[in-house]
TORKOL-4160 file (C-alpha; in steps of 0.2 Angstrom, whole numbers, padded with zeros to 4 digits, m for minus):
208
<pt num="1" X="0532" Y="0572" Z="0406"/>
<pt num="2" X="0525" Y="0579" Z="0422"/>
<pt num="3" X="0516" Y="0595" Z="0430"/>
<pt num="4" X="0519" Y="0604" Z="0445"/>
<pt num="5" X="0503" Y="0603" Z="0455"/>
<pt num="6" X="0498" Y="0619" Z="0462"/>
<pt num="7" X="0495" Y="0614" Z="0484"/>
<pt num="8" X="0491" Y="0632" Z="0488"/>
<pt num="9" X="0476" Y="0627" Z="0480"/>
<pt num="10" X="0475" Y="0606" Z="0480"/>
<pt num="11" X="0462" Y="0600" Z="0489"/>
<pt num="12" X="0473" Y="0590" Z="0497"/>
<pt num="13" X="0484" Y="0602" Z="0505"/>
<pt num="14" X="0481" Y="0601" Z="0524"/>
<pt num="15" X="0483" Y="0581" Z="0520"/>
<pt num="16" X="0499" Y="0585" Z="0511"/>
<pt num="17" X="0507" Y="0596" Z="0525"/>
<pt num="18" X="0500" Y="0585" Z="0540"/>
<pt num="19" X="0508" Y="0569" Z="0532"/>
<pt num="20" X="0523" Y="0576" Z="0526"/>
<pt num="21" X="0532" Y="0580" Z="0543"/>
<pt num="22" X="0530" Y="0562" Z="0548"/>
<pt num="23" X="0545" Y="0554" Z="0550"/>
<pt num="24" X="0538" Y="0536" Z="0544"/>
<pt num="25" X="0524" Y="0544" Z="0533"/>
<pt num="26" X="0520" Y="0527" Z="0524"/>
<pt num="27" X="0507" Y="0516" Z="0529"/>
<pt num="28" X="0504" Y="0499" Z="0520"/>
<pt num="29" X="0490" Y="0485" Z="0520"/>
<pt num="30" X="0490" Y="0466" Z="0516"/>
<pt num="31" X="0477" Y="0460" Z="0504"/>
<pt num="32" X="0474" Y="0442" Z="0494"/>
<pt num="33" X="0470" Y="0447" Z="0475"/>
<pt num="34" X="0462" Y="0432" Z="0465"/>
<pt num="35" X="0473" Y="0428" Z="0454"/>
<pt num="36" X="0464" Y="0414" Z="0448"/>
<pt num="37" X="0459" Y="0422" Z="0426"/>
<pt num="38" X="0479" Y="0430" Z="0427"/>
<pt num="39" X="0488" Y="0414" Z="0430"/>
<pt num="40" X="0476" Y="0404" Z="0416"/>
<pt num="41" X="0481" Y="0419" Z="0404"/>
<pt num="42" X="0498" Y="0416" Z="0408"/>
<pt num="43" X="0497" Y="0397" Z="0405"/>
<pt num="44" X="0488" Y="0399" Z="0390"/>
<pt num="45" X="0498" Y="0412" Z="0380"/>
<pt num="46" X="0518" Y="0404" Z="0390"/>
<pt num="47" X="0522" Y="0423" Z="0399"/>
<pt num="48" X="0528" Y="0427" Z="0417"/>
<pt num="49" X="0518" Y="0427" Z="0430"/>
<pt num="50" X="0527" Y="0441" Z="0438"/>
<pt num="51" X="0529" Y="0453" Z="0425"/>
<pt num="52" X="0508" Y="0450" Z="0417"/>
<pt num="53" X="0505" Y="0454" Z="0437"/>
<pt num="54" X="0515" Y="0469" Z="0437"/>
<pt num="55" X="0510" Y="0475" Z="0421"/>
<pt num="56" X="0491" Y="0474" Z="0428"/>
<pt num="57" X="0498" Y="0481" Z="0442"/>
<pt num="58" X="0506" Y="0498" Z="0434"/>
<pt num="59" X="0491" Y="0497" Z="0421"/>
<pt num="60" X="0482" Y="0501" Z="0438"/>
<pt num="61" X="0492" Y="0514" Z="0442"/>
<pt num="62" X="0490" Y="0524" Z="0426"/>
<pt num="63" X="0472" Y="0525" Z="0431"/>
<pt num="64" X="0470" Y="0529" Z="0448"/>
<pt num="65" X="0477" Y="0547" Z="0449"/>
<pt num="66" X="0483" Y="0548" Z="0468"/>
<pt num="67" X="0495" Y="0533" Z="0463"/>
<pt num="68" X="0503" Y="0547" Z="0450"/>
<pt num="69" X="0510" Y="0561" Z="0462"/>
<pt num="70" X="0526" Y="0562" Z="0469"/>
<pt num="71" X="0534" Y="0574" Z="0480"/>
<pt num="72" X="0551" Y="0583" Z="0475"/>
<pt num="73" X="0559" Y="0595" Z="0489"/>
<pt num="74" X="0543" Y="0608" Z="0493"/>
<pt num="75" X="0535" Y="0603" Z="0477"/>
<pt num="76" X="0525" Y="0588" Z="0469"/>
<pt num="77" X="0521" Y="0583" Z="0453"/>
<pt num="78" X="0508" Y="0573" Z="0445"/>
<pt num="79" X="0518" Y="0561" Z="0432"/>
<pt num="80" X="0510" Y="0558" Z="0416"/>
<pt num="81" X="0517" Y="0541" Z="0415"/>
<pt num="82" X="0521" Y="0527" Z="0431"/>
<pt num="83" X="0535" Y="0513" Z="0428"/>
<pt num="84" X="0541" Y="0502" Z="0439"/>
<pt num="85" X="0556" Y="0494" Z="0446"/>
<pt num="86" X="0560" Y="0477" Z="0452"/>
<pt num="87" X="0573" Y="0467" Z="0462"/>
<pt num="88" X="0575" Y="0454" Z="0448"/>
<pt num="89" X="0582" Y="0437" Z="0455"/>
<pt num="90" X="0602" Y="0429" Z="0450"/>
<pt num="91" X="0606" Y="0413" Z="0446"/>
<pt num="92" X="0622" Y="0415" Z="0461"/>
<pt num="93" X="0608" Y="0418" Z="0475"/>
<pt num="94" X="0608" Y="0439" Z="0475"/>
<pt num="95" X="0597" Y="0451" Z="0465"/>
<pt num="96" X="0598" Y="0464" Z="0453"/>
<pt num="97" X="0586" Y="0481" Z="0451"/>
<pt num="98" X="0578" Y="0481" Z="0435"/>
<pt num="99" X="0566" Y="0494" Z="0427"/>
<pt num="100" X="0552" Y="0492" Z="0415"/>
<pt num="101" X="0543" Y="0506" Z="0407"/>
<pt num="102" X="0525" Y="0504" Z="0404"/>
<pt num="103" X="0517" Y="0499" Z="0386"/>
<pt num="104" X="0498" Y="0499" Z="0387"/>
<pt num="105" X="0498" Y="0484" Z="0376"/>
<pt num="106" X="0508" Y="0471" Z="0386"/>
<pt num="107" X="0515" Y="0463" Z="0374"/>
<pt num="108" X="0525" Y="0477" Z="0371"/>
<pt num="109" X="0530" Y="0478" Z="0391"/>
<pt num="110" X="0534" Y="0459" Z="0390"/>
<pt num="111" X="0545" Y="0459" Z="0376"/>
<pt num="112" X="0554" Y="0474" Z="0384"/>
<pt num="113" X="0553" Y="0468" Z="0402"/>
<pt num="114" X="0565" Y="0451" Z="0397"/>
<pt num="115" X="0576" Y="0462" Z="0386"/>
<pt num="116" X="0577" Y="0471" Z="0407"/>
<pt num="117" X="0579" Y="0455" Z="0416"/>
<pt num="118" X="0594" Y="0447" Z="0405"/>
<pt num="119" X="0603" Y="0463" Z="0407"/>
<pt num="120" X="0600" Y="0465" Z="0425"/>
<pt num="121" X="0606" Y="0446" Z="0426"/>
<pt num="122" X="0622" Y="0448" Z="0416"/>
<pt num="123" X="0630" Y="0458" Z="0429"/>
<pt num="124" X="0634" Y="0458" Z="0446"/>
<pt num="125" X="0630" Y="0477" Z="0449"/>
<pt num="126" X="0614" Y="0483" Z="0462"/>
<pt num="127" X="0608" Y="0498" Z="0451"/>
<pt num="128" X="0595" Y="0505" Z="0459"/>
<pt num="129" X="0584" Y="0519" Z="0448"/>
<pt num="130" X="0584" Y="0537" Z="0453"/>
<pt num="131" X="0568" Y="0540" Z="0444"/>
<pt num="132" X="0552" Y="0545" Z="0453"/>
<pt num="133" X="0539" Y="0539" Z="0441"/>
<pt num="134" X="0539" Y="0520" Z="0446"/>
<pt num="135" X="0533" Y="0509" Z="0457"/>
<pt num="136" X="0544" Y="0501" Z="0466"/>
<pt num="137" X="0540" Y="0481" Z="0465"/>
<pt num="138" X="0546" Y="0466" Z="0472"/>
<pt num="139" X="0543" Y="0446" Z="0474"/>
<pt num="140" X="0545" Y="0433" Z="0485"/>
<pt num="141" X="0536" Y="0417" Z="0478"/>
<pt num="142" X="0539" Y="0408" Z="0493"/>
<pt num="143" X="0528" Y="0415" Z="0507"/>
<pt num="144" X="0511" Y="0417" Z="0508"/>
<pt num="145" X="0513" Y="0431" Z="0520"/>
<pt num="146" X="0502" Y="0440" Z="0529"/>
<pt num="147" X="0510" Y="0456" Z="0534"/>
<pt num="148" X="0525" Y="0464" Z="0527"/>
<pt num="149" X="0537" Y="0479" Z="0532"/>
<pt num="150" X="0550" Y="0487" Z="0519"/>
<pt num="151" X="0567" Y="0493" Z="0525"/>
<pt num="152" X="0567" Y="0510" Z="0527"/>
<pt num="153" X="0584" Y="0526" Z="0524"/>
<pt num="154" X="0574" Y="0540" Z="0536"/>
<pt num="155" X="0585" Y="0551" Z="0531"/>
<pt num="156" X="0582" Y="0550" Z="0510"/>
<pt num="157" X="0563" Y="0560" Z="0506"/>
<pt num="158" X="0555" Y="0544" Z="0497"/>
<pt num="159" X="0536" Y="0543" Z="0489"/>
<pt num="160" X="0535" Y="0530" Z="0477"/>
<pt num="161" X="0521" Y="0519" Z="0481"/>
<pt num="162" X="0531" Y="0499" Z="0487"/>
<pt num="163" X="0517" Y="0484" Z="0480"/>
<pt num="164" X="0527" Y="0467" Z="0487"/>
<pt num="165" X="0518" Y="0448" Z="0479"/>
<pt num="166" X="0520" Y="0434" Z="0488"/>
<pt num="167" X="0515" Y="0414" Z="0484"/>
<pt num="168" X="0502" Y="0409" Z="0473"/>
<pt num="169" X="0489" Y="0393" Z="0481"/>
<pt num="170" X="0473" Y="0387" Z="0477"/>
<pt num="171" X="0461" Y="0384" Z="0486"/>
<pt num="172" X="0447" Y="0373" Z="0479"/>
<pt num="173" X="0450" Y="0379" Z="0463"/>
<pt num="174" X="0454" Y="0397" Z="0467"/>
<pt num="175" X="0471" Y="0406" Z="0466"/>
<pt num="176" X="0476" Y="0419" Z="0478"/>
<pt num="177" X="0491" Y="0429" Z="0479"/>
<pt num="178" X="0496" Y="0438" Z="0493"/>
<pt num="179" X="0499" Y="0457" Z="0490"/>
<pt num="180" X="0506" Y="0471" Z="0500"/>
<pt num="181" X="0505" Y="0490" Z="0497"/>
<pt num="182" X="0514" Y="0504" Z="0504"/>
<pt num="183" X="0513" Y="0521" Z="0500"/>
<pt num="184" X="0517" Y="0538" Z="0507"/>
<pt num="185" X="0502" Y="0546" Z="0517"/>
<pt num="186" X="0506" Y="0564" Z="0509"/>
<pt num="187" X="0498" Y="0559" Z="0493"/>
<pt num="188" X="0488" Y="0544" Z="0498"/>
<pt num="189" X="0474" Y="0538" Z="0508"/>
<pt num="190" X="0464" Y="0524" Z="0510"/>
<pt num="191" X="0452" Y="0528" Z="0500"/>
<pt num="192" X="0464" Y="0530" Z="0486"/>
<pt num="193" X="0473" Y="0512" Z="0490"/>
<pt num="194" X="0452" Y="0502" Z="0489"/>
<pt num="195" X="0454" Y="0511" Z="0470"/>
<pt num="196" X="0468" Y="0503" Z="0468"/>
<pt num="197" X="0463" Y="0487" Z="0475"/>
<pt num="198" X="0448" Y="0487" Z="0465"/>
<pt num="199" X="0456" Y="0491" Z="0450"/>
<pt num="200" X="0469" Y="0480" Z="0449"/>
<pt num="201" X="0457" Y="0468" Z="0453"/>
<pt num="202" X="0446" Y="0469" Z="0440"/>
<pt num="203" X="0459" Y="0471" Z="0425"/>
<pt num="204" X="0467" Y="0454" Z="0430"/>
<pt num="205" X="0451" Y="0447" Z="0429"/>
<pt num="206" X="0448" Y="0455" Z="0412"/>
<pt num="207" X="0464" Y="0450" Z="0405"/>
<pt num="208" X="0473" Y="0455" Z="0390"/>
């Protein structure tokens, strides 16, 4: 479900109208997230580190309103729920695209996500979801990156956030993971990205 934003009376009207004109309205930040508690949780419960960190990232997107806005033509909508899409590696060295519905309980999310991974890995198609209420995830577990950019089709108007996870490293018992967050400035400002990062870190620290 989604609700149409009344742009004329929207507090972001001027900012939206300004940044939507840009050829490249996306900007990004790269941070290191503390995943010490998250790593312990997945080891204790025998679950996927990627799925758990993606689940908590999606959980944060349900809380931070700016991450629920999407541009559709000349209109803006706010979605009730944000789901995930990600690359899924295959045994032959290629990858496919998977779509993950968000569930409030990690157990439900994890169960359905595993089914989606198995479905994508069973074929060689490159199907990419066209829905707007998603965050596009990717994982580079081989690279402790300090910056990251994305391939873009500039003729296609996009407003979905893009979040990438890097290689987890350990130093003196603390585990960290680089995270890249790219958002459309017509919908999301730096303060909102900061709120999102703080919320994500808090959820990872608490566990489920």
